Backbone as CSV, one residue per row, in Angstrom:
resi,resn,N_x,N_y,N_z,CA_x,CA_y,CA_z,C_x,C_y,C_z
1,UNK,44.228,54.711,50.730,42.869,54.502,51.249,41.831,54.653,50.160
2,UNK,42.014,55.765,49.373,41.080,55.978,48.276,41.178,54.858,47.251
3,UNK,42.429,54.414,46.992,42.595,53.331,46.012,41.923,52.057,46.507
4,UNK,41.994,51.790,47.812,41.357,50.591,48.350,39.850,50.668,48.213
5,UNK,39.288,51.845,48.518,37.840,52.019,48.362,37.424,51.894,46.913
6,UNK,38.264,52.479,46.021,37.939,52.393,44.594,37.977,50.951,44.109
7,UNK,38.976,50.213,44.583,39.079,48.806,44.174,37.900,47.995,44.689
8,UNK,37.475,48.250,45.927,36.334,47.518,46.503,35.043,47.868,45.775
9,UNK,34.890,49.167,45.437,33.675,49.572,44.711,33.640,48.949,43.334
10,UNK,34.825,48.888,42.656,34.879,48.283,41.317,34.549,46.797,41.385
11,UNK,35.054,46.110,42.386,34.769,44.678,42.536,33.288,44.448,42.789
12,UNK,32.699,45.332,43.647,31.268,45.186,43.917,30.451,45.437,42.664
13,UNK,30.889,46.433,41.861,30.161,46.735,40.607,30.239,45.575,39.633
14,UNK,31.409,44.962,39.502,31.558,43.824,38.596,30.742,42.631,39.068
15,UNK,30.702,42.443,40.410,29.911,41.333,40.935,28.434,41.546,40.669
16,UNK,27.972,42.816,40.892,26.566,43.112,40.627,26.246,42.975,39.145
17,UNK,27.206,43.401,38.289,26.985,43.256,36.844,26.900,41.798,36.451
18,UNK,27.766,40.963,37.044,27.726,39.539,36.736,26.411,38.921,37.187
19,UNK,25.953,39.361,38.394,24.669,38.843,38.867,23.542,39.276,37.952
20,UNK,23.609,40.544,37.488,22.554,41.050,36.602,22.546,40.287,35.291
21,UNK,23.749,40.051,34.737,23.824,39.289,33.487,23.318,37.878,33.701
22,UNK,23.741,37.319,34.838,23.312,35.943,35.135,21.802,35.873,35.357
23,UNK,21.218,36.921,35.989,19.785,36.913,36.247,18.987,37.036,34.972
24,UNK,19.585,37.722,33.983,18.876,37.885,32.710,18.838,36.583,31.917
25,UNK,19.698,35.612,32.249,19.796,34.367,31.482,18.790,33.346,32.020
26,UNK,17.530,33.753,32.006,16.465,32.889,32.487,15.931,32.055,31.321
27,UNK,15.607,30.805,31.621,15.156,29.875,30.590,13.907,29.152,31.075
28,UNK,13.164,28.627,30.100,12.023,27.754,30.367,12.290,26.430,29.667
29,UNK,12.343,25.345,30.432,12.688,24.032,29.900,11.418,23.175,29.866
30,UNK,11.082,22.685,28.680,9.942,21.786,28.515,10.479,20.363,28.440
31,UNK,10.059,19.525,29.373,10.516,18.142,29.407,9.601,17.246,28.576
32,UNK,10.101,16.081,28.230,9.350,15.146,27.396,8.118,14.585,28.097
33,UNK,8.123,14.588,29.437,6.948,14.101,30.155,5.876,15.165,30.320
34,UNK,6.104,16.367,29.755,5.116,17.435,29.801,5.339,18.437,30.906
35,UNK,6.234,18.180,31.840,6.484,19.122,32.930,7.338,20.283,32.449
36,UNK,7.280,21.403,33.218,7.969,22.642,32.854,8.875,23.047,34.011
37,UNK,10.122,23.439,33.688,11.087,23.921,34.675,11.519,25.322,34.252
38,UNK,11.337,26.308,35.154,11.729,27.685,34.886,12.815,28.104,35.866
39,UNK,13.772,28.869,35.385,14.835,29.354,36.245,15.978,29.927,35.436
40,UNK,17.108,30.119,36.113,18.298,30.675,35.484,19.232,29.538,35.082
41,UNK,19.765,29.647,33.884,20.678,28.621,33.387,22.055,28.854,33.980
42,UNK,22.509,27.917,34.835,23.824,28.042,35.465,24.934,27.495,34.587
43,UNK,24.642,26.470,33.795,25.657,25.866,32.940,25.164,24.551,32.387
44,UNK,25.979,23.933,31.527,25.601,22.655,30.920,26.850,21.906,30.506
45,UNK,26.714,20.601,30.382,27.789,19.771,29.862,27.216,18.849,28.801
46,UNK,27.970,17.828,28.447,27.547,16.966,27.338,26.302,16.156,27.661
47,UNK,26.012,15.924,28.947,24.893,15.051,29.302,23.746,15.757,30.004
48,UNK,23.970,16.931,30.601,22.919,17.581,31.364,23.161,19.079,31.417
49,UNK,22.161,19.793,31.931,22.304,21.215,32.194,21.738,21.503,33.583
50,UNK,22.193,22.620,34.190,21.803,22.975,35.545,21.013,24.268,35.526
51,UNK,19.828,24.233,36.148,18.936,25.381,36.200,18.663,25.710,37.662
52,UNK,18.758,27.000,38.004,18.453,27.469,39.365,17.061,28.073,39.367
53,UNK,16.171,27.528,40.222,14.805,28.017,40.251,14.693,29.267,41.109
54,UNK,13.453,29.764,41.296,13.232,31.023,42.013,13.620,30.920,43.482
55,UNK,13.568,29.719,44.053,13.937,29.566,45.461,15.439,29.480,45.684
56,UNK,16.198,29.438,44.580,17.645,29.358,44.692,18.196,27.960,44.606
57,UNK,17.328,26.957,44.493,17.790,25.569,44.402,18.224,25.263,42.973
58,UNK,19.312,24.543,42.852,19.833,24.141,41.545,19.311,22.741,41.193
59,UNK,18.956,22.555,39.955,18.404,21.276,39.498,19.139,20.843,38.236
60,UNK,19.626,19.612,38.236,20.289,19.035,37.077,19.240,18.329,36.205
61,UNK,19.234,18.636,34.933,18.260,18.059,33.992,19.029,17.336,32.898
62,UNK,18.750,16.052,32.724,19.394,15.277,31.666,18.931,15.775,30.298
63,UNK,19.881,15.835,29.370,19.544,16.309,28.017,18.510,15.408,27.334
64,UNK,18.563,14.097,27.611,17.641,13.173,26.935,16.196,13.381,27.386
65,UNK,16.017,14.100,28.536,14.674,14.354,29.042,14.075,15.648,28.476
66,UNK,14.889,16.437,27.775,14.464,17.769,27.341,13.835,17.693,25.952
67,UNK,12.679,18.349,25.828,12.043,18.463,24.524,12.390,19.791,23.861
68,UNK,12.181,20.920,24.554,12.513,22.244,24.009,13.004,23.139,25.140
69,UNK,13.783,24.181,24.776,14.259,25.196,25.714,13.964,26.571,25.115
70,UNK,13.428,27.498,25.945,13.116,28.845,25.487,13.779,29.850,26.416
71,UNK,14.166,31.021,25.864,14.720,32.076,26.694,13.596,32.933,27.270
72,UNK,13.963,34.026,27.936,12.959,34.855,28.605,12.021,35.538,27.618
73,UNK,12.457,35.700,26.373,11.599,36.331,25.369,10.761,35.318,24.593
74,UNK,10.910,34.025,24.911,10.116,32.999,24.247,10.763,32.417,23.013
75,UNK,12.012,32.763,22.709,12.697,32.216,21.543,13.346,30.876,21.902
76,UNK,13.293,29.913,20.992,13.904,28.614,21.296,15.413,28.704,21.361
77,UNK,16.015,27.940,22.262,17.451,27.914,22.457,18.008,26.565,22.052
78,UNK,19.272,26.592,21.631,19.988,25.374,21.282,21.272,25.351,22.075
79,UNK,21.531,24.246,22.789,22.766,24.080,23.535,23.810,23.474,22.621
80,UNK,24.830,24.269,22.282,25.853,23.775,21.366,26.911,22.992,22.131
81,UNK,27.899,22.531,21.368,28.964,21.712,21.966,29.818,22.493,22.932
82,UNK,29.769,23.833,22.867,30.564,24.664,23.772,29.832,24.929,25.082
83,UNK,28.713,24.236,25.314,27.946,24.338,26.541,27.366,25.726,26.763
84,UNK,27.087,26.435,25.707,26.457,27.744,25.818,25.153,27.721,25.058
85,UNK,24.185,28.487,25.555,22.865,28.520,24.928,22.844,29.564,23.836
86,UNK,22.340,29.224,22.692,22.226,30.136,21.567,20.786,30.150,21.087
87,UNK,20.343,31.310,20.594,18.997,31.431,20.049,18.930,30.660,18.746
88,UNK,17.944,29.812,18.622,17.785,29.004,17.415,17.459,29.897,16.232
89,UNK,18.135,29.647,15.116,17.921,30.454,13.926,16.494,30.324,13.438
90,UNK,15.902,31.453,13.061,14.565,31.443,12.497,14.598,30.809,11.115
91,UNK,13.562,30.073,10.757,13.539,29.487,9.413,13.538,30.553,8.349
92,UNK,14.322,30.331,7.340,14.445,31.302,6.255,13.163,31.379,5.455
93,UNK,12.709,32.627,5.222,11.500,32.854,4.425,11.830,33.267,3.004
94,UNK,13.141,33.272,2.679,13.535,33.653,1.334,13.149,32.560,0.351
95,UNK,12.408,32.915,-0.677,11.988,31.871,-1.625,13.183,31.250,-2.319
96,UNK,13.132,29.971,-2.474,14.225,29.249,-3.101,14.265,29.536,-4.594
97,UNK,15.479,29.806,-5.067,15.640,30.081,-6.500,15.946,28.809,-7.275
98,UNK,16.050,27.688,-6.556,16.362,26.428,-7.231,15.132,25.918,-7.974
99,UNK,15.281,25.637,-9.227,14.171,25.162,-10.037,13.853,23.716,-9.698
100,UNK,12.562,23.379,-9.662,12.209,21.980,-9.397,12.723,21.072,-10.501
101,UNK,13.037,19.849,-10.095,13.552,18.892,-11.055,12.472,18.525,-12.066
102,UNK,12.794,18.680,-13.307,11.846,18.359,-14.357,12.011,16.898,-14.783
103,UNK,10.892,16.242,-15.039,11.012,14.838,-15.463,11.723,14.726,-16.799
104,UNK,12.611,13.772,-16.896,13.337,13.564,-18.136,12.463,12.811,-19.136
105,UNK,12.975,12.681,-20.347,12.216,11.971,-21.380,11.997,10.514,-21.001
106,UNK,13.010,9.904,-20.377,12.857,8.496,-19.976,11.818,8.355,-18.880
107,UNK,11.764,9.348,-17.950,10.750,9.299,-16.898,9.356,9.439,-17.489
108,UNK,9.199,10.366,-18.436,7.886,10.541,-19.054,7.489,9.300,-19.835
109,UNK,8.473,8.701,-20.527,8.172,7.487,-21.282,7.764,6.354,-20.338
110,UNK,8.458,6.247,-19.195,8.110,5.199,-18.229,6.728,5.445,-17.627
111,UNK,6.410,6.729,-17.373,5.087,7.031,-16.824,3.987,6.706,-17.823
112,UNK,4.216,7.042,-19.117,3.211,6.716,-20.135,3.068,5.208,-20.284
113,UNK,4.183,4.500,-20.234,4.118,3.039,-20.337,3.358,2.439,-19.160
114,UNK,3.627,2.955,-17.959,2.929,2.460,-16.774,1.434,2.724,-16.886
115,UNK,1.075,3.939,-17.315,-0.346,4.273,-17.451,-0.997,3.428,-18.542
116,UNK,-0.288,3.238,-19.661,-0.837,2.428,-20.748,-1.057,0.989,-20.331
117,UNK,-0.104,0.419,-19.608,-0.269,-0.955,-19.127,-1.436,-1.056,-18.163
118,UNK,-1.588,-0.042,-17.315,-2.680,-0.065,-16.343,-4.039,-0.025,-17.048
119,UNK,-4.171,0.874,-18.035,-5.440,0.982,-18.761,-5.724,-0.301,-19.538
120,UNK,-4.708,-0.791,-20.265,-4.902,-2.009,-21.058,-5.229,-3.198,-20.164
121,UNK,-4.532,-3.307,-19.026,-4.795,-4.412,-18.115,-6.197,-4.366,-17.541
122,UNK,-6.659,-3.167,-17.163,-8.008,-3.046,-16.620,-9.061,-3.351,-17.674
123,UNK,-8.854,-2.864,-18.912,-9.823,-3.136,-19.981,-9.916,-4.626,-20.260
124,UNK,-8.754,-5.280,-20.394,-8.765,-6.717,-20.660,-9.373,-7.504,-19.504
125,UNK,-9.045,-7.104,-18.272,-9.557,-7.846,-17.118,-11.068,-7.752,-17.023
126,UNK,-11.607,-6.541,-17.115,-13.056,-6.375,-16.954,-13.825,-6.891,-18.166
127,UNK,-13.306,-6.678,-19.374,-13.991,-7.228,-20.548,-13.934,-8.751,-20.538
128,UNK,-12.801,-9.314,-20.109,-12.710,-10.764,-19.997,-13.670,-11.319,-18.963
129,UNK,-13.820,-10.607,-17.855,-14.769,-11.051,-16.835,-16.196,-11.024,-17.380
130,UNK,-16.531,-9.949,-18.135,-17.865,-9.881,-18.724,-18.098,-10.990,-19.731
131,UNK,-17.086,-11.263,-20.572,-17.225,-12.331,-21.558,-17.347,-13.691,-20.882
132,UNK,-16.579,-13.903,-19.821,-16.669,-15.182,-19.106,-18.060,-15.374,-18.502
133,UNK,-18.616,-14.307,-17.899,-19.960,-14.407,-17.320,-21.003,-14.661,-18.405
134,UNK,-20.866,-13.975,-19.572,-21.812,-14.199,-20.670,-21.700,-15.625,-21.203
135,UNK,-20.476,-16.115,-21.366,-20.288,-17.487,-21.831,-20.869,-18.499,-20.871
136,UNK,-20.731,-18.235,-19.564,-21.308,-19.147,-18.583,-22.836,-19.170,-18.693
137,UNK,-23.436,-17.986,-18.898,-24.887,-17.937,-19.060,-25.356,-18.683,-20.300
138,UNK,-24.634,-18.509,-21.429,-24.995,-19.212,-22.661,-24.840,-20.714,-22.493
139,UNK,-23.779,-21.129,-21.827,-23.568,-22.567,-21.600,-24.689,-23.164,-20.753
140,UNK,-25.089,-22.474,-19.704,-26.173,-22.981,-18.852,-27.479,-23.068,-19.646
141,UNK,-27.734,-22.075,-20.497,-28.953,-22.113,-21.320,-28.934,-23.322,-22.255
142,UNK,-27.804,-23.589,-22.885,-27.698,-24.738,-23.777,-27.874,-26.051,-23.051
143,UNK,-27.265,-26.167,-21.861,-27.424,-27.386,-21.085,-28.875,-27.596,-20.665
144,UNK,-29.572,-26.501,-20.378,-30.989,-26.616,-20.007,-31.821,-27.113,-21.183
145,UNK,-31.523,-26.617,-22.384,-32.245,-27.072,-23.561,-32.005,-28.556,-23.817
146,UNK,-30.789,-29.011,-23.649,-30.498,-30.434,-23.847,-31.247,-31.292,-22.821
147,UNK,-31.243,-30.842,-21.574,-31.930,-31.614,-20.536,-33.433,-31.675,-20.786
148,UNK,-34.025,-30.553,-21.211,-35.465,-30.545,-21.489,-35.802,-31.457,-22.660
149,UNK,-34.925,-31.469,-23.677,-35.214,-32.270,-24.868,-35.174,-33.764,-24.570
150,UNK,-34.335,-34.178,-23.654,-34.191,-35.612,-23.362,-34.853,-36.008,-22.052
151,UNK,-35.681,-35.111,-21.482,-36.337,-35.440,-20.211,-37.340,-36.586,-20.366
152,UNK,-37.929,-36.704,-21.551,-38.841,-37.829,-21.835,-38.380,-38.542,-23.102
153,UNK,-38.532,-39.843,-23.136,-38.176,-40.608,-24.330,-39.153,-41.777,-24.438
154,UNK,-39.112,-42.452,-25.597,-40.044,-43.544,-25.885,-39.249,-44.813,-26.140
155,UNK,-39.809,-45.918,-25.653,-39.096,-47.193,-25.735,-39.143,-47.805,-27.131
156,UNK,-40.068,-47.385,-27.954,-40.178,-47.941,-29.310,-40.609,-46.831,-30.256
157,UNK,-40.402,-47.089,-31.525,-40.827,-46.108,-32.519,-42.345,-46.144,-32.657
158,UNK,-42.903,-45.037,-33.106,-44.354,-44.964,-33.326,-44.879,-43.609,-32.932
159,UNK,-46.172,-43.456,-33.089,-46.814,-42.186,-32.776,-47.006,-42.035,-31.268
160,UNK,-46.826,-40.802,-30.799,-47.021,-40.490,-29.386,-48.458,-40.067,-29.146
161,UNK,-48.804,-39.841,-27.892,-50.155,-39.432,-27.546,-50.506,-38.060,-28.108
162,UNK,-49.485,-37.257,-28.374,-49.728,-35.923,-28.938,-49.778,-35.939,-30.454
163,UNK,-49.579,-37.104,-31.064,-49.641,-37.226,-32.516,-48.307,-37.113,-33.200
164,UNK,-47.214,-36.911,-32.464,-45.883,-36.847,-33.068,-45.347,-38.266,-33.272
165,UNK,-44.454,-38.381,-34.237,-43.885,-39.698,-34.542,-42.466,-39.755,-33.969
166,UNK,-42.184,-40.706,-33.074,-40.883,-40.850,-32.430,-40.089,-41.933,-33.130
167,UNK,-39.017,-41.518,-33.804,-38.166,-42.509,-34.462,-36.696,-42.101,-34.420
168,UNK,-36.376,-40.887,-33.945,-34.987,-40.401,-33.908,-34.276,-40.906,-32.651
169,UNK,-33.018,-41.154,-32.796,-32.174,-41.533,-31.655,-31.067,-40.503,-31.475
170,UNK,-30.627,-40.368,-30.226,-29.546,-39.420,-29.882,-28.423,-40.239,-29.259
171,UNK,-27.198,-40.134,-29.779,-26.079,-40.917,-29.238,-25.889,-40.663,-27.749
172,UNK,-25.763,-41.751,-27.011,-25.566,-41.650,-25.576,-26.830,-41.504,-24.776
173,UNK,-27.991,-41.391,-25.438,-29.254,-41.228,-24.750,-30.139,-42.448,-25.028
174,UNK,-30.929,-42.881,-24.051,-31.754,-44.084,-24.268,-33.040,-43.766,-25.048
175,UNK,-33.608,-44.769,-25.736,-34.920,-44.676,-26.366,-34.942,-43.862,-27.646
176,UNK,-36.192,-43.483,-28.010,-36.431,-42.748,-29.253,-37.056,-41.387,-28.921
177,UNK,-36.835,-40.429,-29.859,-37.292,-39.059,-29.642,-37.996,-38.555,-30.901
178,UNK,-38.851,-37.563,-30.677,-39.540,-36.959,-31.811,-38.608,-35.985,-32.509
179,UNK,-39.031,-35.508,-33.651,-38.214,-34.571,-34.427,-37.983,-33.272,-33.672
180,UNK,-39.011,-32.805,-32.963,-38.856,-31.548,-32.205,-37.873,-31.731,-31.051
181,UNK,-37.911,-32.889,-30.383,-36.942,-33.145,-29.322,-35.529,-33.246,-29.881
182,UNK,-35.406,-33.881,-31.004,-34.097,-34.041,-31.656,-33.509,-32.670,-31.992
183,UNK,-34.334,-31.825,-32.609,-33.852,-30.488,-32.985,-33.510,-29.655,-31.750
184,UNK,-34.345,-29.731,-30.713,-34.088,-28.955,-29.495,-32.791,-29.386,-28.831
185,UNK,-32.512,-30.677,-28.843,-31.290,-31.170,-28.218,-30.055,-30.607,-28.908
186,UNK,-30.011,-30.655,-30.216,-28.811,-30.204,-30.922,-28.713,-28.682,-30.975
187,UNK,-29.842,-28.001,-30.925,-29.771,-26.539,-30.775,-29.172,-26.191,-29.408
188,UNK,-29.603,-26.921,-28.369,-29.028,-26.705,-27.044,-27.543,-27.013,-26.999
189,UNK,-27.138,-28.070,-27.714,-25.715,-28.387,-27.772,-24.923,-27.260,-28.430
190,UNK,-25.496,-26.668,-29.482,-24.817,-25.547,-30.142,-24.649,-24.382,-29.188
191,UNK,-25.697,-24.068,-28.417,-25.602,-22.995,-27.425,-24.537,-23.321,-26.374
192,UNK,-24.480,-24.538,-25.921,-23.512,-24.910,-24.884,-22.079,-24.791,-25.392
193,UNK,-21.830,-25.254,-26.629,-20.485,-25.149,-27.191,-20.095,-23.683,-27.385
194,UNK,-21.066,-22.882,-27.868,-20.785,-21.446,-28.038,-20.462,-20.793,-26.701
195,UNK,-21.201,-21.158,-25.650,-20.907,-20.616,-24.321,-19.531,-20.998,-23.829
196,UNK,-19.109,-22.237,-24.123,-17.756,-22.667,-23.727,-16.691,-21.824,-24.417
197,UNK,-16.876,-21.583,-25.721,-15.891,-20.795,-26.472,-15.818,-19.374,-25.926
198,UNK,-16.985,-18.745,-25.694,-16.996,-17.375,-25.166,-16.353,-17.332,-23.783
199,UNK,-16.671,-18.317,-22.938,-16.084,-18.342,-21.602,-14.583,-18.508,-21.619
200,UNK,-14.074,-19.368,-22.519,-12.627,-19.557,-22.611,-11.929,-18.286,-23.097
201,UNK,-12.550,-17.618,-24.081,-11.968,-16.351,-24.556,-11.948,-15.325,-23.423
202,UNK,-13.047,-15.248,-22.663,-13.089,-14.318,-21.536,-12.048,-14.635,-20.487
203,UNK,-11.862,-15.926,-20.178,-10.847,-16.304,-19.203,-9.450,-15.939,-19.693
204,UNK,-9.200,-16.137,-20.995,-7.905,-15.750,-21.545,-7.664,-14.257,-21.446
205,UNK,-8.719,-13.452,-21.702,-8.582,-11.992,-21.586,-8.299,-11.585,-20.141
206,UNK,-8.975,-12.228,-19.197,-8.718,-11.908,-17.788,-7.283,-12.220,-17.394
207,UNK,-6.783,-13.377,-17.799,-5.409,-13.751,-17.463,-4.417,-12.776,-18.089
208,UNK,-4.664,-12.408,-19.353,-3.780,-11.445,-20.015,-3.824,-10.093,-19.324
209,UNK,-5.028,-9.663,-18.911,-5.146,-8.388,-18.214,-4.419,-8.377,-16.897
210,UNK,-4.516,-9.480,-16.155,-3.810,-9.562,-14.874,-2.302,-9.543,-15.086
211,UNK,-1.839,-10.180,-16.155,-0.397,-10.188,-16.441,0.100,-8.804,-16.852
212,UNK,-0.738,-8.049,-17.563,-0.314,-6.730,-18.050,-0.322,-5.700,-16.943
213,UNK,-1.261,-5.806,-15.988,-1.376,-4.804,-14.931,-0.045,-4.633,-14.210
214,UNK,0.445,-3.390,-14.077,1.686,-3.180,-13.321,1.429,-3.390,-11.837
215,UNK,2.377,-3.972,-11.174,2.245,-4.232,-9.748,3.628,-4.205,-9.125
216,UNK,3.666,-3.900,-7.823,4.907,-3.879,-7.048,4.920,-5.096,-6.143
217,UNK,5.870,-5.979,-6.400,5.992,-7.184,-5.595,7.396,-7.271,-5.045
218,UNK,7.491,-7.760,-3.815,8.799,-7.924,-3.200,9.470,-9.168,-3.753
219,UNK,10.704,-9.343,-3.375,11.459,-10.502,-3.878,10.820,-11.801,-3.437
220,UNK,10.310,-11.851,-2.188,9.669,-13.071,-1.704,8.398,-13.361,-2.479
221,UNK,7.635,-12.289,-2.826,6.396,-12.496,-3.571,6.689,-12.927,-5.006
222,UNK,7.790,-12.455,-5.576,8.133,-12.832,-6.944,8.485,-14.314,-7.047
223,UNK,8.679,-14.962,-5.899,9.006,-16.382,-5.933,7.786,-17.242,-6.202
224,UNK,6.581,-16.631,-6.339,5.353,-17.392,-6.574,4.790,-17.048,-7.947
225,UNK,4.101,-18.023,-8.538,3.448,-17.795,-9.821,2.312,-16.796,-9.689
226,UNK,1.509,-16.933,-8.624,0.401,-16.015,-8.381,0.496,-15.482,-6.960
227,UNK,0.221,-14.184,-6.784,0.224,-13.563,-5.463,-1.023,-12.720,-5.335
228,UNK,-1.763,-12.925,-4.226,-2.995,-12.182,-3.975,-2.776,-11.249,-2.798
229,UNK,-3.069,-9.941,-3.012,-2.940,-8.956,-1.945,-3.776,-7.744,-2.292
230,UNK,-4.529,-7.236,-1.319,-5.316,-6.028,-1.519,-6.380,-6.163,-2.589
231,UNK,-6.960,-7.345,-2.744,-8.006,-7.551,-3.735,-7.496,-7.662,-5.154
232,UNK,-6.186,-7.806,-5.338,-5.608,-7.888,-6.681,-4.744,-9.133,-6.791
233,UNK,-4.922,-9.840,-7.889,-4.126,-11.033,-8.176,-3.067,-10.672,-9.198
234,UNK,-1.797,-10.864,-8.852,-0.694,-10.564,-9.757,0.050,-11.846,-10.092
235,UNK,0.586,-11.885,-11.307,1.307,-13.049,-11.788,2.788,-12.726,-11.924
236,UNK,3.614,-13.720,-11.738,5.049,-13.571,-11.886,5.669,-14.873,-12.344
237,UNK,6.954,-14.830,-12.641,7.663,-16.029,-13.087,8.454,-16.590,-11.915
238,UNK,7.996,-17.691,-11.308,8.702,-18.223,-10.143,9.954,-18.980,-10.556
239,UNK,10.986,-18.920,-9.743,12.175,-19.732,-10.021,11.886,-21.204,-9.755
240,UNK,12.405,-22.057,-10.593,12.183,-23.500,-10.486,13.490,-24.156,-10.078
241,UNK,13.426,-24.851,-8.945,14.601,-25.581,-8.477,14.422,-27.062,-8.791
242,UNK,15.501,-27.697,-9.197,15.455,-29.105,-9.587,16.391,-29.883,-8.681
243,UNK,15.860,-30.937,-8.104,16.685,-31.827,-7.277,16.527,-33.250,-7.777
244,UNK,17.524,-34.059,-7.542,17.495,-35.435,-8.029,16.461,-36.284,-7.295
245,UNK,16.124,-35.897,-6.041,15.192,-36.703,-5.252,13.741,-36.293,-5.476
246,UNK,13.470,-34.982,-5.428,12.092,-34.508,-5.483,11.671,-33.963,-6.839
247,UNK,12.574,-33.797,-7.780,12.222,-33.252,-9.077,12.058,-31.742,-9.027
248,UNK,11.472,-31.176,-10.066,11.306,-29.710,-10.103,10.335,-29.232,-9.033
249,UNK,10.672,-28.084,-8.416,9.828,-27.510,-7.379,9.705,-26.011,-7.610
250,UNK,8.493,-25.452,-7.376,8.255,-24.016,-7.528,7.045,-23.637,-6.688
251,UNK,6.993,-22.379,-6.256,5.864,-21.867,-5.494,4.802,-21.363,-6.457
252,UNK,3.591,-21.909,-6.349,2.518,-21.558,-7.289,1.651,-20.410,-6.789
253,UNK,1.408,-20.298,-5.480,0.473,-19.295,-5.007,0.882,-18.804,-3.632
254,UNK,0.854,-17.492,-3.426,1.027,-16.874,-2.125,-0.060,-15.822,-1.956
255,UNK,-0.384,-15.484,-0.712,-1.434,-14.507,-0.417,-1.059,-13.740,0.840
256,UNK,-1.519,-12.484,0.910,-1.302,-11.645,2.088,-2.610,-10.937,2.400
257,UNK,-3.074,-11.114,3.653,-4.343,-10.507,4.087,-4.101,-9.555,5.247
């Protein structure tokens, strides 16, 4: 009789202990839609876990719907492959003794080369642009002088109303001109030719600067001679295909906006 009572009391104690342990395994589940589920974790499998709420109802929650899980103390939990909840390891605060990777000599040389090309390309591009603008201004000034000098002409040689003597001719221009008109025309021509030379030099500097500037182009962009993107024009060597019907073919310009 005593043994039966002892056995029943032991069974009741183990059942109460199991309930107590089970009651302590309370979790808070945060779902991806923002909702919160609180209760006791009954178990889990590969696709879902089961939580019993305060009313005693069991609810199955798909793993794909779960964002985070916390225990009763607020620590995050991780459901491992053994279907048991474990406290997520705290991130290590121990400073890393691994030394950062130092750039090698080739990396430093490549960085200096990249920086040097960038500086040289920018200097050539902007100086070339300035020279081209100056050459254009000089050319326009020279053309204006030529136009002013030949705006009036005389049908025959002789003295003009202002007392000047018109006897000079200008190739390609009709009539006769005074000495001052003749001199003004050729001075203007000198200015125009000088402006052309300065402008051509400036254009050459701009093209060289654009070629020197380092740029990152994809394989499709490299198929074009010129590519415009982000306010920058880059040059490349396009592949040339030759066919018997259409002759050589290549992409000259591409752009991305």
